[in-house]
All heavy atoms as an XYZ file, in Angstrom:
931
protein
N     128.256     96.897     81.581
C     127.711     97.533     80.400
C     127.352     98.988     80.672
O     127.542     99.846     79.829
C     126.514     96.733     79.927
C     125.945     97.249     78.680
C     124.851     96.355     78.166
N     124.383     96.949     76.940
C     123.775     96.310     76.012
N     123.529     95.037     76.151
N     123.387     96.914     74.927
N     126.772     99.293     81.845
C     126.411    100.667     82.182
C     127.636    101.569     82.245
O     127.560    102.739     81.929
C     125.687    100.704     83.524
O     124.494     99.977     83.439
N     128.767    101.010     82.665
C     130.014    101.782     82.725
C     130.433    102.255     81.336
O     131.127    103.241     81.202
C     131.140    100.962     83.370
C     130.985    100.791     84.859
C     131.496    102.005     85.568
C     131.560    101.759     87.057
N     131.948    102.922     87.791
N     130.005    101.527     80.304
C     130.307    101.939     78.939
C     129.575    103.233     78.591
O     130.075    104.061     77.854
C     129.909    100.845     77.945
C     130.743     99.589     78.069
C     130.178     98.455     77.232
O     129.315     98.702     76.360
O     130.600     97.312     77.456
N     128.383    103.406     79.141
C     127.597    104.611     78.884
C     128.153    105.807     79.655
O     128.155    106.918     79.171
C     126.136    104.394     79.265
C     125.438    103.395     78.390
S     123.651    103.282     78.696
C     123.571    102.823     80.409
N     128.586    105.553     80.888
C     129.092    106.628     81.735
C     130.104    106.029     82.710
O     129.739    105.276     83.609
C     127.950    107.299     82.492
C     128.402    108.484     83.314
O     129.568    108.616     83.662
N     127.468    109.355     83.634
N     131.346    106.404     82.570
C     132.397    105.829     83.415
C     132.298    106.281     84.871
O     132.932    105.718     85.745
C     133.773    106.178     82.846
O     133.937    107.592     82.837
N     131.474    107.290     85.141
C     131.310    107.799     86.501
C     130.073    107.215     87.190
O     129.651    107.685     88.227
C     131.221    109.331     86.465
C     131.450    109.934     87.831
O     132.150    109.378     88.663
N     130.847    111.073     88.075
N     129.501    106.173     86.618
C     128.309    105.551     87.157
C     128.644    104.721     88.398
O     129.645    104.022     88.431
C     127.689    104.631     86.101
C     126.464    103.882     86.578
C     125.223    104.530     85.997
C     126.568    102.442     86.179
N     127.781    104.819     89.409
C     127.925    104.007     90.619
C     126.583    103.338     90.897
O     125.605    104.005     91.211
C     128.322    104.868     91.820
C     129.589    105.613     91.632
N     130.828    105.027     91.718
C     129.811    106.909     91.325
C     131.761    105.919     91.490
N     131.171    107.074     91.243
N     126.530    102.042     90.798
C     125.299    101.299     91.035
C     125.032    101.179     92.536
O     125.954    101.004     93.334
C     125.412     99.897     90.436
O     124.278     99.139     90.796
N     123.769    101.238     92.891
C     123.370    101.045     94.289
C     123.059     99.580     94.581
O     122.751     99.220     95.712
C     122.146    101.910     94.605
C     122.343    103.420     94.461
C     121.034    104.145     94.697
C     123.409    103.916     95.417
N     123.144     98.742     93.585
C     122.832     97.317     93.731
C     123.682     96.646     94.810
O     123.211     95.755     95.511
C     123.025     96.600     92.384
C     122.521     95.182     92.380
C     121.005     95.099     92.555
O     120.267     95.940     92.058
N     120.558     94.093     93.278
N     124.904     97.098     94.975
C     125.813     96.490     95.958
C     125.315     96.647     97.399
O     125.742     95.916     98.286
C     127.203     97.107     95.824
N     124.388     97.559     97.637
C     123.877     97.763     98.991
C     122.867     96.695     99.397
O     122.573     96.522    100.567
C     123.240     99.150     99.118
C     124.245    100.261     99.051
C     124.388    101.001     97.897
C     125.066    100.545    100.130
C     125.311    102.025     97.823
C     126.006    101.559    100.067
C     126.126    102.307     98.907
N     122.311     95.996     98.422
C     121.342     94.936     98.721
C     122.054     93.640     99.098
O     123.092     93.320     98.549
C     120.456     94.650     97.504
C     119.462     95.733     97.197
C     119.648     96.575     96.110
C     118.329     95.900     97.978
C     118.728     97.571     95.815
C     117.407     96.895     97.698
C     117.618     97.718     96.610
O     116.709     98.697     96.324
N     121.482     92.918    100.046
C     121.968     91.594    100.418
C     120.758     90.786    100.880
O     119.800     91.335    101.435
C     123.013     91.681    101.519
N     120.805     89.492    100.681
C     119.650     88.631    100.935
C     119.122     88.707    102.372
O     117.943     88.834    102.600
C     120.008     87.189    100.579
C     118.792     86.377    100.244
C     119.151     85.053     99.618
O     119.892     85.058     98.612
O     118.701     84.028    100.145
N     119.981     88.650    103.336
C     119.548     88.630    104.741
C     119.608     90.009    105.406
O     119.401     90.125    106.608
C     120.402     87.638    105.540
C     120.278     86.202    105.064
C     118.892     85.625    105.314
O     118.285     85.921    106.359
O     118.413     84.874    104.438
N     119.904     91.025    104.650
C     120.094     92.374    105.195
C     118.747     93.075    105.390
O     117.864     92.995    104.544
C     120.953     93.169    104.219
C     121.509     94.448    104.765
C     122.459     95.008    103.722
C     123.201     96.207    104.187
N     124.054     96.719    103.123
N     118.606     93.783    106.500
C     117.394     94.543    106.788
C     117.287     95.686    105.770
O     118.234     96.454    105.581
C     117.426     95.108    108.231
C     116.229     95.983    108.510
C     117.527     93.979    109.229
N     116.145     95.783    105.123
C     115.955     96.750    104.045
C     116.169     98.192    104.527
O     116.709     99.021    103.808
C     114.544     96.576    103.505
C     114.282     96.898    102.061
C     115.345     96.554    101.053
N     115.369     95.238    100.516
C     114.758     94.831     99.427
N     114.001     95.642     98.747
N     114.888     93.611     99.006
N     115.764     98.496    105.727
C     115.921     99.859    106.272
C     117.405    100.243    106.312
O     117.776    101.366    106.014
C     115.290     99.919    107.656
C     115.322    101.248    108.336
C     114.418    102.274    107.762
N     113.035    102.113    108.125
C     112.081    102.878    107.628
N     112.370    103.846    106.794
N     110.840    102.698    107.951
N     118.273     99.306    106.672
C     119.726     99.553    106.700
C     120.239     99.798    105.277
O     121.029    100.698    105.033
C     120.464     98.382    107.375
C     120.098     98.320    108.862
C     121.976     98.509    107.180
C     120.564     97.063    109.568
N     119.763     98.988    104.348
C     120.137     99.150    102.939
C     119.786    100.550    102.463
O     120.609    101.246    101.864
C     119.409     98.107    102.065
O     119.829     96.807    102.474
C     119.687     98.310    100.595
N     118.566    100.993    102.740
C     118.114    102.306    102.279
C     118.895    103.437    102.937
O     119.219    104.430    102.294
C     116.617    102.470    102.515
C     115.761    101.515    101.717
C     114.521    101.125    102.166
C     116.209    100.986    100.508
C     113.729    100.248    101.437
C     115.427    100.104     99.770
C     114.186     99.753    100.240
O     113.419     98.882     99.514
N     119.219    103.283    104.208
C     120.015    104.302    104.901
C     121.391    104.436    104.261
O     121.887    105.547    104.038
C     120.154    103.958    106.397
O     118.845    103.934    106.983
C     121.018    104.969    107.126
N     122.003    103.313    103.931
C     123.318    103.345    103.282
C     123.227    103.972    101.890
O     124.130    104.697    101.470
C     123.923    101.944    103.225
C     124.361    101.460    104.592
C     125.031    100.116    104.525
C     125.504     99.726    105.931
N     126.326     98.531    105.902
N     122.148    103.703    101.178
C     121.949    104.306     99.866
C     121.795    105.823     99.981
O     122.376    106.575     99.189
C     120.714    103.723     99.180
C     120.882    102.320     98.706
S     119.309    101.763     97.990
C     119.818    100.214     97.287
N     121.015    106.265    100.955
C     120.832    107.702    101.183
C     122.180    108.351    101.472
O     122.519    109.396    100.905
C     119.831    107.973    102.332
C     119.867    109.431    102.766
C     118.424    107.578    101.913
N     122.967    107.730    102.330
C     124.288    108.283    102.661
C     125.194    108.359    101.427
O     125.874    109.366    101.208
C     124.964    107.451    103.758
C     124.264    107.581    105.089
O     123.535    108.535    105.341
N     124.458    106.611    105.953
N     125.183    107.311    100.622
C     126.018    107.297     99.418
C     125.576    108.376     98.434
O     126.410    109.092     97.857
C     125.959    105.920     98.752
N     124.282    108.531     98.266
C     123.773    109.515     97.316
C     123.994    110.941     97.807
O     124.376    111.814     97.022
C     122.299    109.259     97.026
C     122.077    107.971     96.253
S     120.341    107.532     96.055
C     119.873    108.660     94.749
N     123.782    111.192     99.098
C     123.998    112.549     99.604
C     125.475    112.917     99.580
O     125.824    114.083     99.406
C     123.409    112.745    101.016
O     123.915    111.749    101.895
C     121.907    112.691    101.000
N     126.357    111.946     99.703
C     127.792    112.201     99.566
C     128.095    112.710     98.161
O     128.873    113.653     97.978
C     128.609    110.921     99.855
O     128.385    110.546    101.215
C     130.092    111.139     99.621
N     127.460    112.109     97.165
C     127.653    112.557     95.781
C     127.073    113.953     95.570
O     127.664    114.769     94.874
C     127.025    111.560     94.801
C     127.686    110.199     94.816
C     129.141    110.250     94.374
O     129.439    110.875     93.341
O     129.985    109.655     95.067
N     125.925    114.229     96.180
C     125.318    115.560     96.063
C     126.252    116.620     96.621
O     126.478    117.653     95.992
C     123.949    115.630     96.783
C     123.444    117.062     96.872
C     122.926    114.753     96.077
N     126.827    116.363     97.783
C     127.719    117.352     98.393
C     129.019    117.499     97.624
O     129.734    118.479     97.801
C     128.005    117.015     99.882
O     128.599    115.720     99.974
C     126.727    117.060    100.704
N     129.301    116.553     96.737
C     130.468    116.670     95.856
C     130.059    117.333     94.536
O     130.805    117.313     93.568
C     131.068    115.286     95.596
N     128.846    117.920     94.515
C     128.305    118.619     93.338
C     128.176    117.733     92.109
O     128.451    118.153     90.984
C     129.121    119.869     93.013
C     128.898    120.970     94.032
O     127.779    121.045     94.580
O     129.831    121.745     94.275
N     127.758    116.495     92.316
C     127.537    115.581     91.204
C     126.040    115.350     91.016
O     125.254    115.493     91.945
C     128.235    114.246     91.461
C     129.742    114.375     91.494
C     130.389    113.027     91.675
C     131.904    113.170     91.695
N     132.553    111.888     91.911
N     125.660    114.994     89.817
C     124.275    114.640     89.534
C     124.030    113.251     90.103
O     124.852    112.358     89.945
C     124.008    114.642     88.009
C     122.605    114.157     87.710
C     124.244    116.034     87.451
N     122.905    113.096     90.762
C     122.632    111.845     91.459
C     121.244    111.324     91.114
O     120.306    112.088     90.995
C     122.698    112.074     92.985
C     122.360    110.815     93.739
C     124.052    112.584     93.382
N     121.133    110.016     90.970
C     119.848    109.351     91.022
C     119.074    109.097     89.760
O     118.074    109.739     89.540
N     119.474    108.174     88.972
C     118.628    107.642     87.903
C     118.094    106.319     88.428
O     118.848    105.395     88.693
C     119.440    107.435     86.632
N     116.795    106.248     88.612
C     116.178    105.089     89.252
C     115.193    104.408     88.320
O     114.591    105.053     87.470
C     115.439    105.539     90.512
C     116.281    106.355     91.498
C     115.387    107.045     92.501
C     117.277    105.467     92.181
N     115.009    103.120     88.496
C     113.991    102.415     87.725
C     112.630    102.699     88.345
O     112.523    103.091     89.502
C     114.263    100.905     87.689
C     114.013    100.216     89.009
C     112.762     99.696     89.291
C     115.014    100.116     89.962
C     112.511     99.070     90.501
C     114.782     99.498     91.171
C     113.527     98.976     91.431
O     113.279     98.369     92.624
N     111.590    102.508     87.590
C     110.255    102.777     88.105
C     110.073    104.261     88.321
O     110.714    105.085     87.676
N     109.193    104.625     89.220
C     108.999    106.039     89.524
C     109.693    106.371     90.827
O     109.545    105.654     91.814
C     107.519    106.392     89.626
C     107.315    107.870     89.660
N     107.537    108.620     90.788
C     106.986    108.734     88.692
C     107.322    109.889     90.518
N     106.978    109.980     89.240
N     110.474    107.449     90.861
C     111.260    107.777     92.051
C     110.459    108.263     93.251
O     111.034    108.492     94.301
C     112.205    108.872     91.551
C     111.502    109.486     90.404
C     110.719    108.376     89.760
N     109.133    108.399     93.121
C     108.328    108.848     94.264
C     107.398    107.773     94.806
O     106.754    107.976     95.808
C     107.498    110.067     93.867
S     108.474    111.556     93.690
N     107.313    106.634     94.141
C     106.355    105.611     94.547
C     107.087    104.443     95.203
O     107.949    103.832     94.588
C     105.531    105.125     93.342
C     104.781    106.311     92.732
C     104.563    104.019     93.753
C     104.051    106.012     91.459
N     106.732    104.160     96.445
C     107.410    103.140     97.251
C     108.917    103.380     97.207
O     109.703    102.458     96.986
C     107.084    101.725     96.769
C     105.648    101.342     96.973
C     104.780    101.253     95.904
C     105.176    101.080     98.245
C     103.454    100.905     96.098
C     103.854    100.730     98.451
C     102.993    100.641     97.372
N     109.300    104.610     97.424
C     110.692    104.998     97.231
C     111.186    105.893     98.364
O     111.272    107.110     98.221
C     110.846    105.696     95.883
N     111.516    105.285     99.461
C     111.992    106.025    100.625
C     113.324    106.722    100.347
O     113.526    107.875    100.727
C     112.145    105.060    101.808
C     112.557    105.647    103.141
C     111.507    106.621    103.644
C     112.778    104.536    104.154
N     114.230    106.047     99.678
C     115.577    106.579     99.449
C     115.574    107.917     98.709
O     116.125    108.891     99.215
C     116.455    105.537     98.730
O     116.543    104.381     99.569
C     117.846    106.068     98.458
N     114.969    108.022     97.517
C     115.022    109.317     96.829
C     114.317    110.437     97.590
O     114.776    111.584     97.581
C     114.366    109.062     95.475
C     113.773    107.721     95.539
C     114.372    106.986     96.689
N     113.214    110.123     98.267
C     112.539    111.147     99.073
C     113.495    111.687    100.143
O     113.580    112.894    100.362
C     111.284    110.582     99.749
C     110.091    110.519     98.856
N     109.409    111.635     98.438
C     109.457    109.463     98.295
C     108.406    111.275     97.668
N     108.414    109.951     97.567
N     114.201    110.790    100.808
C     115.125    111.208    101.867
C     116.322    111.974    101.320
O     116.773    112.954    101.925
C     115.584    110.010    102.691
C     114.487    109.488    103.593
O     113.473    110.139    103.810
N     114.671    108.294    104.101
N     116.867    111.552    100.188
C     118.005    112.247     99.586
C     117.614    113.682     99.235
O     118.346    114.630     99.540
C     118.532    111.503     98.338
C     119.550    112.343     97.579
C     119.149    110.175     98.733
N     116.456    113.846     98.615
C     116.001    115.184     98.226
C     115.766    116.043     99.466
O     116.156    117.212     99.506
C     114.752    115.096     97.337
C     115.164    114.556     95.969
C     114.064    116.446     97.212
C     114.026    114.248     95.045
N     115.165    115.477    100.479
C     114.900    116.209    101.730
C     116.216    116.701    102.354
O     116.331    117.866    102.745
C     114.155    115.296    102.701
C     113.745    115.932    103.984
C     112.966    114.907    104.812
C     112.607    115.432    106.170
N     111.887    114.420    106.962
N     117.204    115.826    102.429
C     118.504    116.190    103.007
C     119.209    117.230    102.141
O     119.736    118.223    102.647
C     119.395    114.934    103.188
C     118.813    114.047    104.290
C     120.837    115.329    103.505
C     119.410    112.646    104.332
N     119.200    117.026    100.836
C     119.869    117.957     99.919
C     119.253    119.351    100.008
O     119.976    120.356    100.068
C     119.799    117.427     98.490
N     117.938    119.428    100.047
C     117.269    120.732    100.157
C     117.597    121.395    101.495
O     117.803    122.604    101.552
C     115.765    120.582     99.991
C     115.356    120.367     98.557
C     113.849    120.294     98.425
C     113.453    120.227     96.971
N     111.999    120.249     96.795
N     117.633    120.598    102.546
C     117.967    121.133    103.873
C     119.370    121.733    103.869
O     119.635    122.729    104.528
C     117.863    120.023    104.915
C     118.057    120.491    106.334
C     117.880    119.350    107.311
C     118.114    119.828    108.727
N     117.952    118.738    109.700
N     120.271    121.122    103.087
C     121.646    121.617    102.973
C     121.777    122.648    101.845
O     122.873    122.983    101.422
C     122.600    120.443    102.770
C     122.654    119.536    103.978
C     123.620    118.367    103.804
O     124.415    118.370    102.845
O     123.566    117.451    104.649
N     120.616    123.110    101.349
C     120.520    124.176    100.346
C     121.086    123.814     98.971
O     121.600    124.659     98.256
C     121.106    125.480    100.882
C     120.367    125.973    102.114
C     120.854    127.315    102.617
O     121.747    127.917    102.000
O     120.313    127.765    103.642
N     120.945    122.551     98.594
C     121.262    122.127     97.232
C     119.975    122.158     96.427
O     118.888    121.997     96.969
C     121.850    120.710     97.218
C     123.257    120.655     97.731
C     123.514    120.414     99.073
C     124.334    120.869     96.876
C     124.810    120.373     99.563
C     125.639    120.832     97.356
C     125.862    120.589     98.687
O     127.143    120.555     99.167
N     120.105    122.372     95.140
C     118.951    122.348     94.257
C     118.629    120.891     93.953
O     119.301    120.267     93.142
C     119.260    123.127     92.974
C     118.079    123.159     92.036
O     116.967    122.790     92.402
N     118.319    123.591     90.814
N     117.637    120.371     94.601
C     117.279    118.959     94.430
C     115.802    118.842     94.098
O     114.966    119.528     94.688
C     117.582    118.195     95.713
N     115.488    118.005     93.138
C     114.096    117.791     92.759
C     113.951    116.461     92.032
O     114.935    115.875     91.596
C     113.587    118.928     91.875
C     114.367    119.086     90.611
N     115.543    119.791     90.558
C     114.161    118.608     89.372
C     116.025    119.738     89.326
N     115.206    119.026     88.587
N     112.717    116.028     91.917
C     112.401    114.802     91.205
C     112.035    115.147     89.770
O     111.268    116.072     89.530
C     111.201    114.088     91.863
O     111.523    113.813     93.210
C     110.864    112.796     91.147
N     112.575    114.413     88.848
C     112.189    114.551     87.452
C     111.309    113.342     87.141
O     111.763    112.202     87.221
C     113.421    114.585     86.516
C     112.981    114.668     85.068
C     114.324    115.754     86.884
N     110.046    113.590     86.805
C     109.108    112.484     86.621
C     109.298    111.738     85.317
O     110.003    112.179     84.425
C     107.755    113.195     86.627
C     108.061    114.543     86.069
C     109.432    114.895     86.608
N     108.604    110.609     85.259
C     108.540    109.847     84.022
C     107.632    110.550     83.037
O     107.335    111.736     83.178
N     107.114    109.840     82.073
C     106.385    110.490     81.001
C     104.872    110.514     81.166
O     104.197    111.192     80.421
C     106.727    109.849     79.640
C     106.372    108.378     79.633
C     108.175    110.082     79.303
C     106.483    107.712     78.285
N     104.321    109.817     82.119
C     102.865    109.791     82.247
C     102.353    110.951     83.102
O     103.076    111.532     83.909
C     102.410    108.469     82.876
O     102.689    108.461     84.256
N     101.082    111.267     82.918
C     100.449    112.308     83.717
C     100.470    111.923     85.196
O     100.684    112.761     86.073
C      99.012    112.538     83.248
N     100.283    110.641     85.477
C     100.311    110.153     86.856
C     101.692    110.375     87.470
O     101.811    110.847     88.600
C      99.951    108.676     86.867
C      99.975    108.040     88.237
C      99.650    106.578     88.139
O     100.547    105.790     87.798
O      98.492    106.230     88.400
N     102.735    110.050     86.728
C     104.095    110.268     87.216
C     104.345    111.745     87.482
O     104.960    112.111     88.490
C     105.126    109.758     86.207
C     105.129    108.240     86.094
O     104.693    107.583     87.058
O     105.571    107.739     85.059
N     103.896    112.596     86.591
C     104.061    114.050     86.780
C     103.335    114.512     88.041
O     103.861    115.310     88.814
C     103.549    114.816     85.567
S     104.532    114.579     84.081
N     102.132    114.001     88.256
C     101.373    114.374     89.446
C     102.126    114.019     90.730
O     102.302    114.849     91.614
C     100.003    113.685     89.442
C      99.269    113.813     90.745
C      98.606    114.979     91.061
C      99.272    112.780     91.663
C      97.944    115.114     92.276
C      98.614    112.901     92.869
C      97.951    114.072     93.178
N     102.593    112.768     90.847
C     103.301    112.344     92.056
C     104.573    113.158     92.275
O     104.885    113.551     93.396
C     103.628    110.847     92.011
C     102.412    109.966     92.105
C     102.261    108.890     91.254
C     101.417    110.202     93.046
C     101.140    108.069     91.325
C     100.299    109.397     93.122
C     100.160    108.336     92.266
O      99.061    107.537     92.351
N     105.319    113.404     91.215
C     106.562    114.166     91.341
C     106.285    115.618     91.711
O     106.921    116.177     92.608
C     107.362    114.092     90.045
N     105.347    116.254     91.023
C     105.032    117.657     91.290
C     104.493    117.865     92.695
O     104.793    118.865     93.357
C     104.017    118.189     90.282
C     104.589    118.331     88.886
O     105.822    118.289     88.731
O     103.778    118.495     87.944
N     103.679    116.935     93.169
C     103.065    117.065     94.487
C     103.956    116.505     95.596
O     103.692    116.733     96.772
C     101.703    116.357     94.513
C     100.701    116.917     93.515
S     100.402    118.684     93.688
C      99.598    118.732     95.264
N     105.001    115.754     95.234
C     105.867    115.149     96.242
C     105.144    114.102     97.057
O     105.409    113.922     98.244
N     104.232    113.403     96.425
C     103.388    112.416     97.104
C     103.889    111.008     96.817
O     104.225    110.682     95.686
C     101.925    112.549     96.615
C     101.059    111.432     97.155
C     101.359    113.893     97.000
N     103.930    110.171     97.846
C     104.249    108.759     97.693
C     102.975    107.983     97.984
O     102.595    107.831     99.142
C     105.358    108.344     98.659
C     105.704    106.871     98.548
O     105.055    106.137     97.798
O     106.641    106.447     99.247
N     102.281    107.498     96.935
C     101.046    106.765     97.188
C     101.273    105.478     97.965
O     100.338    104.938     98.538
C     100.489    106.493     95.790
C     101.635    106.652     94.882
C     102.594    107.607     95.531
N     102.504    104.995     98.012
C     102.815    103.836     98.836
C     102.679    104.165    100.314
O     102.487    103.293    101.147
N     102.749    105.441    100.621
C     102.633    105.884    102.011
C     101.204    106.319    102.348
O     100.712    106.050    103.435
C     103.598    107.047    102.244
C     103.616    107.567    103.648
C     104.650    108.662    103.797
C     104.661    109.218    105.207
N     105.602    110.327    105.335
N     100.551    107.014    101.428
C      99.239    107.581    101.717
C      98.073    106.833    101.078
O      96.926    107.103    101.371
C      99.164    109.070    101.298
C     100.168    109.900    102.071
C      99.383    109.235     99.811
N      98.361    105.909    100.179
C      97.308    105.143     99.519
C      96.902    105.754     98.192
O      97.052    106.944     97.968
N      96.416    104.902     97.326
C      95.992    105.343     96.001
C      95.169    104.247     95.360
O      95.381    103.066     95.630
C      97.237    105.630     95.146
O      96.858    106.011     93.848
N      94.213    104.636     94.534
C      93.449    103.666     93.767
C      93.545    104.054     92.307
O      93.411    105.223     91.957
C      91.979    103.657     94.180
C      91.750    103.042     95.527
C      90.260    102.911     95.821
O      89.422    103.470     95.132
N      89.939    102.164     96.856
N      93.779    103.059     91.465
C      93.903    103.284     90.032
C      93.014    102.294     89.307
O      92.939    101.125     89.692
C      95.354    103.074     89.571
C      96.316    103.952     90.270
N      96.805    105.103     89.714
C      96.876    103.870     91.499
C      97.621    105.686     90.562
N      97.685    104.948     91.657
N      92.391    102.767     88.273
C      91.545    101.891     87.470
C      91.921    102.057     86.008
O      92.016    103.170     85.516
C      90.063    102.247     87.668
C      89.649    102.152     89.099
C      89.640    103.269     89.913
C      89.291    100.941     89.646
C      89.264    103.184     91.237
C      88.905    100.838     90.969
C      88.901    101.969     91.767
N      92.143    100.944     85.340
C      92.443    100.974     83.927
C      91.222    100.498     83.149
O      90.602     99.480     83.499
C      93.632    100.062     83.619
C      94.923    100.580     84.223
C      96.086     99.716     83.828
O      96.352     99.579     82.616
O      96.725     99.156     84.745
N      90.893    101.206     82.099
C      89.702    100.905     81.314
C      89.703     99.470     80.794
O      88.643     98.831     80.745
C      89.580    101.888     80.156
N      90.856     98.954     80.447
C      90.921     97.595     79.887
C      90.393     96.542     80.864
O      89.809     95.542     80.449
C      92.358     97.261     79.418
C      92.320     96.095     78.441
C      93.277     96.964     80.586
C      93.594     95.920     77.660
N      90.556     96.782     82.153
C      90.033     95.841     83.153
C      88.514     95.750     83.086
O      87.934     94.692     83.276
C      90.470     96.263     84.559
C      91.947     96.152     84.802
C      92.407     94.708     84.740
O      91.766     93.806     85.271
N      93.543     94.488     84.097
N      87.868     96.874     82.820
C      86.407     96.894     82.735
C      85.925     96.389     81.377
O      84.903     95.720     81.283
C      85.885     98.315     82.979
C      86.214     98.829     84.346
C      87.270     99.706     84.544
C      85.478     98.428     85.453
C      87.579    100.171     85.805
C      85.772     98.884     86.720
C      86.831     99.755     86.892
N      86.692     96.697     80.330
C      86.284     96.324     78.975
C      86.442     94.832     78.696
O      85.528     94.182     78.203
C      87.102     97.120     77.953
C      86.787     98.603     77.969
S      87.950     99.586     76.991
C      87.882     98.797     75.409
N      87.598     94.278     79.017
C      87.888     92.898     78.648
C      87.637     91.883     79.754
O      87.306     90.743     79.497
C      89.331     92.767     78.153
C      89.571     93.494     76.869
C      90.416     94.594     76.834
C      88.955     93.105     75.695
C      90.648     95.275     75.658
C      89.178     93.780     74.507
C      90.019     94.875     74.487
N      87.839     92.285     80.993
C      87.740     91.340     82.100
C      86.471     91.513     82.926
O      86.279     90.852     83.926
C      88.980     91.451     82.997
C      90.248     91.207     82.205
C      91.130     92.256     81.952
C      90.548     89.946     81.703
C      92.291     92.042     81.220
C      91.693     89.725     80.961
C      92.566     90.781     80.731
O      93.688     90.567     80.000
N      85.633     92.444     82.502
C      84.322     92.662     83.127
C      84.402     92.904     84.630
O      83.554     92.451     85.395
C      83.377     91.481     82.835
C      83.251     91.111     81.380
C      82.673     92.235     80.564
C      82.511     91.777     79.113
N      82.423     92.859     78.186
N      85.453     93.602     85.061
C      85.573     93.961     86.475
C      84.442     94.921     86.831
O      83.970     95.679     85.995
C      86.916     94.632     86.757
C      88.108     93.839     86.316
C      88.601     92.928     87.424
N      89.915     92.425     87.074
C      90.174     91.162     86.823
N      89.226     90.261     86.910
N      91.384     90.780     86.512
N      84.055     94.902     88.095
C      83.014     95.810     88.557
C      83.621     96.807     89.536
O      84.388     96.434     90.412
C      81.905     95.037     89.262
C      81.101     94.169     88.334
C      80.001     93.429     89.065
N      80.106     93.585     90.503
C      79.110     93.524     91.360
N      77.910     93.294     90.930
N      79.283     93.666     92.646
N      83.236     98.024     89.375
C      83.659     99.068     90.305
C      82.507     99.279     91.277
O      81.403     99.620     90.888
C      83.971    100.370     89.558
C      84.328    101.504     90.459
C      85.547    101.531     91.105
C      83.438    102.534     90.677
C      85.891    102.581     91.951
C      83.763    103.595     91.517
C      84.999    103.607     92.151
N      82.750     98.993     92.548
C      81.708     99.086     93.554
C      82.109    100.117     94.597
O      83.208    100.054     95.156
C      81.475     97.713     94.226
C      80.377     97.805     95.277
C      81.142     96.668     93.192
N      81.232    101.063     94.859
C      81.475    102.077     95.870
C      80.715    101.667     97.122
O      79.552    101.288     97.056
C      81.005    103.476     95.409
C      81.774    103.892     94.172
C      81.190    104.480     96.525
C      81.299    105.192     93.567
N      81.380    101.763     98.240
C      80.697    101.472     99.494
C      81.326    100.306    100.219
O      81.885     99.395     99.616
N      81.252    100.346    101.501
C      81.887     99.367    102.370
C      81.236     97.992    102.272
O      81.881     96.982    102.296
C      81.811     99.892    103.805
C      82.608     99.103    104.791
C      82.487     99.653    106.167
N      82.875    101.053    106.154
C      82.817    101.846    107.192
N      82.360    101.401    108.313
N      83.192    103.093    107.116
N      79.898     97.941    102.187
C      79.174     96.663    102.234
C      78.716     96.189    100.864
O      77.824     95.362    100.777
C      77.957     96.805    103.150
C      78.395     97.123    104.575
O      79.376     96.570    105.042
N      77.673     98.007    105.226
N      79.279     96.717     99.816
C      78.804     96.361     98.470
C      79.415     95.069     97.987
O      80.444     94.651     98.352
C      79.159     97.483     97.505
O      78.529     98.662     97.904
């Protein structure tokens, strides 16, 4: 179905396998994507946010910039997504805490500061 939208689409799904080490999968994805970059093609429409728990896009951009290609992350629509993309931060690597008001309003969650609280 995606090929109907763009006949030049190449899915990265084929790199995944059940017993395959994830690091190998990601390395192969980086290689495939950087090959497309060096062929002057647009690369990388990803689900979720491309900077969060996302080793592959971070590495592709790093390699592309090193090879002097114009590479950058285009964020999603939320302020949080814009922050991660603009700062080049992966909270999966450095940590992050998020609180949604609905958790406090409907589920009576408590926000406690301090180690022994």
